[in-house]
C-alpha positions in Angstrom: 54.8 85.3 167.2 53.1 87.6 164.8 55.7 90.3 165.5 58.5 87.9 164.7 56.9 86.9 161.4 56.3 90.5 160.5 60.0 91.3 161.3 61.1 88.4 159.1 58.9 89.5 156.2 60.3 93.1 156.4 63.9 91.7 156.5 63.3 89.4 153.5 61.8 92.4 151.6 64.9 94.5 152.2 67.2 91.5 151.3 65.3 91.0 148.0 65.4 94.7 147.3 69.1 94.9 147.9 69.7 91.8 145.8 67.7 93.4 142.9 69.9 96.5 143.1 73.1 94.4 143.2 72.1 92.8 139.9 71.8 96.1 138.2 74.3 98.8 137.1 73.6 102.3 138.5 74.6 105.8 137.4 73.7 108.6 139.8 74.9 112.0 140.7 74.4 115.7 140.4 74.6 118.1 137.6 74.4 121.8 138.5 73.4 124.7 136.2 71.1 122.5 134.2 67.7 123.1 135.8 64.8 122.1 133.5 67.1 120.4 131.0 66.7 116.8 130.0 69.5 114.4 130.8 69.6 111.4 128.5 71.4 108.1 129.0 72.3 106.4 125.7 73.9 103.0 125.1 76.6 103.3 122.4 76.1 100.6 119.8 78.2 100.0 116.7 75.5 101.2 114.3 73.7 103.8 116.5 73.2 105.2 120.0 70.2 103.8 121.8 68.3 106.0 124.3 68.0 103.9 127.5 66.5 106.5 130.0 66.1 110.2 130.6 65.2 112.6 133.3 64.3 116.3 133.5 66.7 117.8 136.1 65.3 119.9 138.9 67.0 122.8 140.7 69.3 120.5 142.8 70.4 118.6 139.6 70.1 115.1 141.1 69.6 112.1 138.9 69.7 108.3 139.0 69.6 105.6 136.3 69.6 101.8 136.7 69.7 99.0 134.2 70.1 95.2 134.0 73.4 93.6 134.7 75.9 94.2 131.8 77.3 91.0 130.2 80.2 92.8 128.6 81.8 96.2 129.3 79.5 98.8 127.6 79.9 102.4 126.5 77.3 104.9 127.5 76.7 108.6 126.8 75.3 110.9 129.5 74.2 113.9 127.5 72.3 117.2 127.7 72.7 117.8 123.9 74.6 116.4 120.9 77.6 118.5 121.7 77.4 118.5 125.5 78.0 114.9 126.8 80.4 112.6 128.6 81.3 109.0 127.7 81.2 106.3 130.3 82.5 102.7 130.2 80.6 100.4 132.6 80.9 96.8 133.5 78.6 94.3 135.1 76.8 95.9 138.1 79.0 98.9 138.8 77.5 101.8 140.8 78.9 105.0 139.4 78.7 108.5 140.7 79.0 111.5 138.4 79.3 115.2 139.4 79.4 117.9 136.7 78.5 121.4 135.6 75.8 121.4 132.9 77.4 124.3 131.0 80.2 122.0 130.0 80.0 118.4 131.0 83.2 117.1 129.4 85.5 119.7 131.1 83.9 119.6 134.5 82.8 116.1 135.4 84.2 114.0 138.2 83.5 110.3 138.4 83.7 107.7 141.1 83.1 103.9 141.1 84.3 103.2 137.5 88.0 102.8 136.8 87.3 102.1 133.1 85.3 105.4 132.8 88.2 107.3 134.3 90.5 105.8 131.6 88.1 107.0 128.9 88.1 110.4 130.5 91.9 110.6 130.3 91.9 109.5 126.7 89.3 112.1 125.8 91.1 114.9 127.5 94.4 113.9 125.7 92.6 113.8 122.4 90.9 117.2 123.0 94.3 118.8 123.8 95.7 117.2 120.6 92.8 118.5 118.5 93.2 122.0 119.8 97.0 122.0 119.1 96.6 120.6 115.6 93.8 123.0 114.7 95.8 125.9 116.0 98.9 124.9 114.0 96.8 124.4 110.8 95.2 127.8 111.2 98.6 129.4 111.6 99.9 127.5 108.6 97.0 128.7 106.4 97.4 132.3 107.5 101.0 132.6 106.3 101.6 134.4 103.0 102.5 132.3 100.0 105.8 134.0 99.5 108.7 134.2 102.1 107.1 131.6 104.5 108.7 128.3 103.4 110.9 128.1 106.5 108.0 128.8 108.9 105.8 126.4 107.0 108.4 123.6 107.4 108.7 124.4 111.1 104.9 124.2 111.6 104.8 120.9 109.6 107.5 119.5 111.9 105.5 120.6 115.0 102.4 118.8 113.6 104.3 115.6 113.0 105.9 115.8 116.5 102.5 116.4 118.2 100.9 113.5 116.4 103.8 111.1 117.0 103.8 111.9 120.7 100.1 111.2 120.9 100.5 108.0 119.0 103.2 106.9 121.4 100.9 107.7 124.3 98.1 105.5 122.8 100.6 102.7 122.1 101.8 102.7 125.7 98.2 102.9 127.0 97.1 100.0 124.9 100.0 97.8 125.8 99.5 98.6 129.5 95.8 97.8 129.3 95.4 94.9 126.9 92.2 93.5 128.5 90.4 96.9 128.7 87.7 98.1 126.4 89.2 101.6 127.0 92.0 100.4 124.8 89.5 99.5 122.1 88.2 103.1 122.5 91.8 104.5 122.2 92.4 102.6 118.9 89.6 104.5 117.1 90.4 108.1 118.2 89.9 110.6 115.5 91.1 114.2 114.8 88.8 117.1 114.1 88.5 116.2 110.4 87.4 112.7 111.3 90.8 111.2 110.3 91.9 108.3 112.6 94.9 109.0 114.7 96.2 105.5 114.3 96.5 103.7 110.9 95.8 99.9 111.0 97.8 99.6 107.7 100.9 100.9 109.4 102.9 97.8 110.6 103.9 99.4 113.9 100.4 100.6 114.7 98.8 97.5 113.5 100.4 95.7 116.4 98.2 97.7 118.8 95.0 96.7 117.0 96.1 93.1 116.8 97.0 93.0 120.5 93.7 94.3 121.7 91.7 92.2 119.2 93.4 89.0 120.3 93.2 89.8 124.0 89.5 90.9 124.0 88.5 88.0 121.8 89.7 85.5 124.5 87.6 87.3 127.1 84.5 88.4 125.2 84.3 86.4 121.9 80.6 87.2 121.5 80.9 90.9 121.9 79.9 92.8 118.7 82.6 95.3 119.2 85.2 92.6 119.7 84.0 90.8 116.5 84.2 94.1 114.6 87.7 94.8 115.8 88.9 91.2 115.1 87.5 91.3 111.6 88.9 94.8 111.1 92.4 93.5 111.8 91.9 90.4 109.6 90.8 92.6 106.8 93.8 94.9 107.2 96.2 91.9 107.1 94.5 90.5 104.0 94.9 93.9 102.3 98.5 94.0 103.3 99.1 90.5 101.9 97.4 91.4 98.7 99.5 94.5 98.3 102.7 92.6 99.0 101.8 90.0 96.4 101.0 92.7 93.8 104.2 94.4 94.5 106.1 91.2 94.2 104.5 90.5 90.9 105.3 94.0 89.7 108.9 93.6 90.8 109.2 90.2 89.1 107.8 91.7 85.9 110.3 94.4 86.0 113.1 92.0 86.6 112.2 89.3 84.1 110.8 91.5 81.3 107.9 89.4 79.9 108.2 88.7 76.2 105.8 90.4 73.7 105.1 89.0 70.2 102.4 91.0 68.5 101.6 92.1 64.9 102.1 95.5 63.3 99.6 97.1 60.9 100.9 95.1 58.0 100.3 91.8 59.9 104.0 91.1 60.6 104.7 89.6 64.0 107.5 91.4 65.8 109.1 90.2 69.1 110.3 92.5 71.8 113.3 90.2 72.3 114.3 90.8 68.6 115.6 94.2 69.7 118.2 92.8 72.1 121.4 94.8 72.2 119.6 98.1 71.8 118.2 100.6 74.3 114.5 100.1 74.0 111.5 102.2 75.1 108.6 99.8 75.6 105.7 102.3 75.2 102.0 101.8 75.7 99.5 104.2 74.0 96.1 104.4 72.2 94.8 106.4 69.3 91.9 107.6 71.4 94.1 108.9 74.3 95.1 112.5 73.8 97.8 112.3 76.5 99.4 109.5 74.5 99.3 111.5 71.3 101.0 114.5 72.9 103.7 112.3 74.5 104.4 110.8 71.0 105.1 114.3 69.7 108.1 114.7 72.1 109.1 111.0 71.7 109.6 111.6 68.0 112.3 114.2 68.8 114.1 111.8 71.1 113.8 108.9 68.6 115.1 111.0 65.7 118.0 112.2 67.7 119.1 108.9 69.2 117.8 106.2 66.8 121.1 106.0 64.9 123.0 105.5 68.1 121.0 102.3 69.0 117.7 103.6 70.5 114.5 101.9 69.4 110.8 102.3 70.4 108.6 99.2 70.6 105.1 100.7 71.0 102.0 98.7 72.0 98.6 100.1 71.1 95.6 99.6 73.4 93.2 100.1 70.5 90.3 97.9 69.5 89.9 99.3 66.0 92.6 98.6 63.5 91.4 101.5 61.3 91.6 104.1 64.0 95.0 102.7 65.1 96.4 102.8 61.6 95.0 106.2 60.9 96.6 107.6 64.0 100.0 106.2 63.1 99.8 107.7 59.6 98.5 111.1 60.8 101.1 111.5 63.6 103.8 110.0 61.4 105.1 107.6 63.9 108.4 106.1 62.6 109.0 103.3 65.1 107.7 99.7 65.7 103.9 99.7 66.5 102.1 96.6 67.4 98.7 95.6 68.9 96.5 92.6 69.6 93.5 94.9 69.3 92.0 93.7 72.5 91.6 97.1 74.2 91.7 96.7 78.1 92.1 92.9 77.7 95.5 93.4 76.0 97.9 90.7 77.0 101.0 93.0 76.9 99.2 95.6 79.1 98.3 92.9 81.6 101.8 91.4 81.6 103.3 94.8 82.4 100.6 95.8 84.8 99.6 99.0 82.9 97.1 101.0 84.9 97.0 104.3 82.8 98.1 105.8 79.5 100.6 106.7 78.4 103.0 104.4 80.1 106.5 103.1 79.3 109.5 101.0 80.4 113.1 101.9 79.4 115.1 98.7 78.7 118.9 98.8 78.7 121.2 97.0 76.1 121.6 94.2 78.6 117.8 93.6 78.8 117.2 95.2 82.2 114.5 97.7 83.0 116.2 100.9 84.0 113.3 103.3 84.1 109.5 103.5 84.2 107.0 106.1 83.0 109.7 108.5 81.8 108.5 111.5 79.7 109.9 114.8 78.4 113.4 115.9 79.4 113.7 113.1 82.0 113.2 110.5 79.2 115.8 112.2 77.0 118.4 112.3 79.8 117.9 108.7 80.7 118.1 107.5 77.1 121.3 109.5 76.6 122.7 108.1 79.8 121.8 104.5 78.7 123.5 104.9 75.3 
């Protein structure tokens, strides 16, 4: 009877031991040519990598790491140094086997037991090939002499665009084929050697890939920090896109409707922009303290003197705050056209109505009251005025 109880106890021990192992993930394997080096297992978090375990490899290179069951797919780094590592993507209680050469883990490793980690390996290899190609083409581009290389430079530029487009298409296909995979999340954030992202979330075509994975993973893993980050990233991009569209719409409407301006000149006389209807008008924004504006006015005087008698007028709005400085600049520069201001500096109503971001700035208005040009200076302004008249 005692023998039977002993046997049952041993059996229960092994059942419990097996059960414990089944509730843990495991990474084991062999790394050759790394005797005496420390192999570190890191969990990749959004803000940092967290060291989970480490082992000093002996002459046979064997290692084994175990951890508690993973609630969501998790990225790990298996590394010998900051530049010699491999990336793994584990789920739940996977048991993974890794074989590699310590002299170059990334190019030599073989993995069994983790389909998602194999997907990450494919993505990394494709990205490495792209980086090498892009770096090589850029080096070739920069080595060409300044003169006599325009055709070759264009050819290299086209090659770069082709390589990037092919890789983007690969990522797009991968993402759409693996919408429930964290490997697709990994693919979305691939970067080139200069840390530039391969995909652009603000590009409408590429934004679809981000949105697809964000929506899909949010249904499966709504509490995952990575999923929350991706979901908010897409929402932020869409919000920026809407803001940009609204701003553009307002700018377009401003150009189409031509907001009225009624401001006073230095004598205190109120002059309306609409009073110049039937003339070709340059609505110009400037300031006495802005040197670029003063220089632009020098050439504008030549255009004004040449075409004023033919129906060309300048309605200039100053962004000044000081009436004294504004008036002195008009007298000193001998500006012959209409000059008005509300003396409210950056809070100027006309500047806000016409969305003025920098000085000098201008709009060319036809005899029919339509905006036919924006920010025209020098010979380009003269040509456009002549054409309008």
